[in-house]
SEMAR-979859 format. One line per 3 residues: their letters; for each residue x, y, z of N, C-alpha, C. Coordinates in nm, 2 decimals, always signed. Example, Ala and Ser with C-alpha at 12.3 -4.5 7.8 and 13.67 -1.06 7.14 Angstrom:
BEGIN
AS	+1.32,-0.57,+0.78,+1.23,-0.45,+0.78,+1.32,-0.33,+0.78  +1.28,-0.22,+0.71,+1.37,-0.11,+0.71,+1.29,+0.00,+0.79;
This chain:
BEGIN
MEI	+10.99,-4.22,+8.52,+11.00,-4.09,+8.57,+11.12,-4.08,+8.67  +11.21,-3.98,+8.66,+11.32,-3.97,+8.75,+11.31,-3.83,+8.81  +11.34,-3.83,+8.94,+11.35,-3.71,+9.02,+11.49,-3.69,+9.07;
KAV	+11.55,-3.58,+9.04,+11.69,-3.56,+9.07,+11.70,-3.50,+9.21  +11.76,-3.57,+9.30,+11.78,-3.52,+9.44,+11.89,-3.43,+9.45  +12.01,-3.47,+9.41,+12.13,-3.39,+9.40,+12.19,-3.42,+9.27;
PEQ	+12.28,-3.34,+9.22,+12.33,-3.37,+9.08,+12.39,-3.51,+9.06  +12.45,-3.57,+9.16,+12.51,-3.70,+9.14,+12.42,-3.82,+9.17  +12.29,-3.79,+9.21,+12.21,-3.89,+9.26,+12.07,-3.89,+9.19;
LYD	+12.04,-4.00,+9.11,+11.91,-4.00,+9.05,+11.82,-4.11,+9.11  +11.69,-4.08,+9.12,+11.59,-4.17,+9.18,+11.49,-4.21,+9.07  +11.46,-4.34,+9.06,+11.36,-4.38,+8.97,+11.24,-4.43,+9.05;
YQD	+11.13,-4.35,+9.04,+11.01,-4.37,+9.11,+10.90,-4.43,+9.03  +10.93,-4.47,+8.90,+10.82,-4.51,+8.81,+10.73,-4.62,+8.87  +10.79,-4.73,+8.91,+10.71,-4.84,+8.97,+10.64,-4.80,+9.09;
LLF	+10.70,-4.73,+9.18,+10.64,-4.68,+9.31,+10.52,-4.59,+9.28  +10.54,-4.49,+9.19,+10.43,-4.40,+9.16,+10.32,-4.47,+9.09  +10.35,-4.57,+9.00,+10.24,-4.64,+8.93,+10.16,-4.72,+9.03;
DWH	+10.22,-4.78,+9.13,+10.15,-4.86,+9.23,+10.06,-4.76,+9.31  +10.11,-4.65,+9.35,+10.02,-4.55,+9.43,+9.91,-4.50,+9.34  +9.94,-4.47,+9.21,+9.83,-4.42,+9.12,+9.72,-4.53,+9.11;
EEK	+9.75,-4.65,+9.10,+9.65,-4.76,+9.09,+9.57,-4.77,+9.22  +9.63,-4.74,+9.33,+9.56,-4.77,+9.46,+9.47,-4.65,+9.50  +9.49,-4.54,+9.46,+9.42,-4.42,+9.51,+9.29,-4.39,+9.43;
EDN	+9.19,-4.33,+9.50,+9.07,-4.30,+9.43,+9.08,-4.17,+9.35  +9.13,-4.07,+9.41,+9.15,-3.94,+9.34,+9.29,-3.94,+9.28  +9.32,-4.02,+9.18,+9.45,-4.05,+9.13,+9.54,-3.93,+9.10;
DTN	+9.49,-3.83,+9.02,+9.57,-3.72,+8.98,+9.61,-3.63,+9.09  +9.52,-3.60,+9.18,+9.55,-3.52,+9.30,+9.65,-3.59,+9.39  +9.63,-3.71,+9.42,+9.72,-3.78,+9.51,+9.85,-3.80,+9.45;
LQG	+9.86,-3.84,+9.32,+9.99,-3.86,+9.25,+10.07,-3.73,+9.25  +10.00,-3.62,+9.22,+10.07,-3.49,+9.22,+10.13,-3.46,+9.36  +10.05,-3.48,+9.46,+10.09,-3.46,+9.60,+10.21,-3.54,+9.64;
IVM	+10.20,-3.67,+9.60,+10.31,-3.76,+9.64,+10.44,-3.72,+9.56  +10.43,-3.69,+9.44,+10.55,-3.64,+9.36,+10.61,-3.52,+9.42  +10.52,-3.42,+9.46,+10.57,-3.30,+9.52,+10.64,-3.33,+9.65;
LFA	+10.58,-3.41,+9.74,+10.65,-3.44,+9.86,+10.79,-3.50,+9.84  +10.80,-3.60,+9.75,+10.93,-3.66,+9.72,+11.03,-3.56,+9.67  +10.98,-3.47,+9.58,+11.07,-3.38,+9.51,+11.12,-3.28,+9.62;
IGN	+11.04,-3.22,+9.70,+11.09,-3.13,+9.80,+11.16,-3.20,+9.92  +11.13,-3.33,+9.94,+11.20,-3.40,+10.04,+11.34,-3.43,+9.99  +11.36,-3.47,+9.86,+11.49,-3.49,+9.81,+11.57,-3.37,+9.80;
ANF	+11.51,-3.25,+9.80,+11.59,-3.13,+9.81,+11.61,-3.08,+9.95  +11.57,-3.16,+10.05,+11.59,-3.13,+10.19,+11.52,-3.01,+10.24  +11.40,-2.98,+10.18,+11.32,-2.88,+10.24,+11.22,-2.94,+10.34;
IAS	+11.19,-3.07,+10.33,+11.11,-3.14,+10.43,+11.17,-3.28,+10.45  +11.13,-3.34,+10.56,+11.18,-3.47,+10.59,+11.07,-3.57,+10.61  +11.09,-3.70,+10.57,+10.99,-3.80,+10.60,+11.05,-3.90,+10.70;
FDW	+10.96,-3.94,+10.79,+11.00,-4.04,+10.89,+10.90,-4.15,+10.89  +10.95,-4.27,+10.91,+10.87,-4.38,+10.94,+10.82,-4.37,+11.08  +10.71,-4.42,+11.12,+10.66,-4.40,+11.26,+10.75,-4.47,+11.36;
KDD	+10.83,-4.56,+11.32,+10.92,-4.63,+11.41,+11.07,-4.59,+11.40  +11.10,-4.48,+11.33,+11.24,-4.44,+11.32,+11.29,-4.40,+11.46  +11.42,-4.43,+11.48,+11.49,-4.41,+11.61,+11.54,-4.27,+11.61;
LET	+11.59,-4.23,+11.73,+11.64,-4.09,+11.75,+11.76,-4.06,+11.66  +11.85,-4.15,+11.64,+11.96,-4.13,+11.55,+11.92,-4.09,+11.41  +11.82,-4.16,+11.36,+11.77,-4.13,+11.22,+11.70,-4.00,+11.22;
FLW	+11.62,-3.97,+11.32,+11.55,-3.84,+11.33,+11.65,-3.73,+11.33  +11.75,-3.74,+11.41,+11.85,-3.63,+11.42,+11.92,-3.61,+11.29  +11.96,-3.72,+11.23,+12.03,-3.71,+11.10,+11.95,-3.64,+10.99;
KMR	+11.82,-3.68,+10.98,+11.73,-3.62,+10.88,+11.71,-3.48,+10.91  +11.68,-3.45,+11.04,+11.65,-3.31,+11.08,+11.77,-3.22,+11.05  +11.89,-3.27,+11.08,+12.01,-3.18,+11.06,+12.05,-3.16,+10.91;
NLR	+11.99,-3.24,+10.82,+12.01,-3.22,+10.68,+11.91,-3.13,+10.62  +11.81,-3.08,+10.69,+11.71,-2.99,+10.64,+11.77,-2.85,+10.61  +11.74,-2.80,+10.50,+11.80,-2.67,+10.46,+11.77,-2.55,+10.56;
CLQ	+11.64,-2.55,+10.61,+11.61,-2.44,+10.70,+11.69,-2.45,+10.83  +11.71,-2.57,+10.88,+11.79,-2.58,+11.00,+11.93,-2.53,+10.98  +11.99,-2.57,+10.86,+12.13,-2.53,+10.83,+12.14,-2.38,+10.80;
QHH	+12.04,-2.33,+10.72,+12.05,-2.19,+10.69,+12.04,-2.09,+10.81  +11.96,-2.13,+10.91,+11.93,-2.05,+11.02,+12.01,-2.09,+11.14  +12.10,-2.19,+11.13,+12.18,-2.24,+11.23,+12.10,-2.28,+11.36;
LPI	+11.99,-2.35,+11.34,+11.90,-2.39,+11.45,+11.97,-2.49,+11.54  +11.98,-2.47,+11.66,+12.05,-2.57,+11.75,+11.96,-2.68,+11.79  +12.02,-2.80,+11.81,+11.95,-2.91,+11.86,+12.02,-2.96,+11.98;
DDS	+11.95,-2.96,+12.10,+12.01,-3.01,+12.22,+11.97,-3.16,+12.23  +12.07,-3.24,+12.18,+12.04,-3.39,+12.18,+12.00,-3.44,+12.31  +12.06,-3.39,+12.42,+12.04,-3.45,+12.55,+11.90,-3.42,+12.60;
SLP	+11.82,-3.33,+12.54,+11.68,-3.31,+12.58,+11.59,-3.40,+12.51  +11.63,-3.48,+12.42,+11.55,-3.58,+12.34,+11.57,-3.72,+12.39  +11.47,-3.78,+12.45,+11.48,-3.91,+12.50,+11.49,-4.02,+12.39;
ADG	+11.59,-4.11,+12.41,+11.61,-4.21,+12.31,+11.49,-4.30,+12.29  +11.41,-4.32,+12.39,+11.29,-4.40,+12.37,+11.16,-4.32,+12.33  +11.18,-4.20,+12.29,+11.07,-4.12,+12.24,+11.03,-4.16,+12.10;
DIP	+10.94,-4.07,+12.04,+10.90,-4.09,+11.91,+10.90,-3.96,+11.83  +10.87,-3.97,+11.71,+10.87,-3.85,+11.62,+10.79,-3.73,+11.67  +10.66,-3.75,+11.70,+10.59,-3.63,+11.75,+10.65,-3.57,+11.88;
QWC	+10.69,-3.66,+11.97,+10.75,-3.61,+12.10,+10.88,-3.53,+12.07  +10.97,-3.58,+11.98,+11.09,-3.51,+11.95,+11.06,-3.38,+11.88  +10.96,-3.38,+11.80,+10.93,-3.25,+11.73,+10.88,-3.15,+11.83;
LLL	+10.79,-3.19,+11.92,+10.74,-3.10,+12.02,+10.86,-3.04,+12.11  +10.95,-3.13,+12.14,+11.07,-3.08,+12.22,+11.15,-2.98,+12.14  +11.17,-3.01,+12.01,+11.24,-2.91,+11.93,+11.17,-2.78,+11.92;
NEQ	+11.03,-2.79,+11.91,+10.95,-2.67,+11.90,+10.98,-2.58,+12.02  +10.98,-2.65,+12.14,+11.01,-2.57,+12.26,+11.15,-2.51,+12.26  +11.25,-2.58,+12.21,+11.38,-2.52,+12.20,+11.39,-2.40,+12.10;
WKS	+11.31,-2.41,+11.99,+11.32,-2.31,+11.89,+11.22,-2.19,+11.90  +11.13,-2.20,+11.99,+11.02,-2.10,+12.00,+11.08,-1.96,+12.02  +11.18,-1.95,+12.11,+11.24,-1.82,+12.14,+11.31,-1.76,+12.02;
IGF	+11.35,-1.84,+11.92,+11.42,-1.79,+11.80,+11.33,-1.79,+11.68  +11.20,-1.82,+11.70,+11.11,-1.79,+11.60,+11.09,-1.90,+11.49  +11.11,-2.03,+11.53,+11.09,-2.14,+11.43,+11.01,-2.25,+11.50;
QIV	+10.95,-2.33,+11.42,+10.87,-2.45,+11.46,+10.87,-2.56,+11.36  +10.84,-2.68,+11.40,+10.82,-2.79,+11.31,+10.67,-2.80,+11.29  +10.64,-2.83,+11.16,+10.50,-2.85,+11.13,+10.49,-2.99,+11.06;
FID	+10.38,-3.06,+11.08,+10.35,-3.19,+11.02,+10.27,-3.17,+10.89  +10.30,-3.24,+10.79,+10.22,-3.25,+10.67,+10.14,-3.38,+10.67  +10.01,-3.37,+10.67,+9.93,-3.48,+10.69,+9.91,-3.55,+10.55;
TDS	+9.96,-3.68,+10.54,+9.94,-3.76,+10.42,+9.85,-3.88,+10.44  +9.78,-3.88,+10.55,+9.69,-3.99,+10.58,+9.76,-4.12,+10.57  +9.88,-4.13,+10.63,+9.95,-4.26,+10.63,+10.02,-4.27,+10.77;
DEY	+10.10,-4.38,+10.78,+10.17,-4.40,+10.91,+10.31,-4.33,+10.90  +10.33,-4.25,+10.79,+10.46,-4.18,+10.77,+10.44,-4.04,+10.82  +10.55,-3.98,+10.87,+10.55,-3.84,+10.92,+10.63,-3.76,+10.82;
WVA	+10.57,-3.65,+10.76,+10.64,-3.56,+10.68,+10.65,-3.43,+10.76  +10.76,-3.37,+10.78,+10.78,-3.25,+10.86,+10.86,-3.15,+10.79  +10.83,-3.02,+10.82,+10.90,-2.91,+10.77,+10.93,-2.81,+10.89;
IVP	+11.04,-2.74,+10.87,+11.07,-2.63,+10.97,+11.03,-2.50,+10.91  +10.94,-2.42,+10.98,+10.89,-2.30,+10.93,+10.91,-2.19,+11.03  +10.91,-2.06,+10.99,+10.91,-1.95,+11.09,+10.78,-1.95,+11.16;
IDT	+10.78,-1.91,+11.28,+10.65,-1.89,+11.36,+10.59,-1.76,+11.31  +10.47,-1.76,+11.27,+10.40,-1.64,+11.22,+10.35,-1.56,+11.34  +10.40,-1.44,+11.35,+10.36,-1.35,+11.46,+10.26,-1.25,+11.43;
D	+10.20,-1.26,+11.31,+10.10,-1.16,+11.27,+9.96,-1.20,+11.33;
């Protein structure tokens, strides 16, 4: 199976997906969810982070998200401590973006990985 991230870049997830399929109890549901996360992640709608990613990696991945680019969301790098972690940096960005109507949400995958998306704040 190949998932196309961008026209010039192909990803082969066959072995990885097979391993996950073999490990999970509810195989079809989990496999579909994993494929969906990777597909929308490769399209830069969401970002995935390892629990130990550093600030530079966090900023690079966040700045590549389509929502951030489309809405020109600012990131004040100086407000993010270099010794922080993914949840702390997301909380600080939420504080920065609250007044302009956006927030970061976490997608729970029951793993040590963080999947995040930027979404409008629902005011209804």
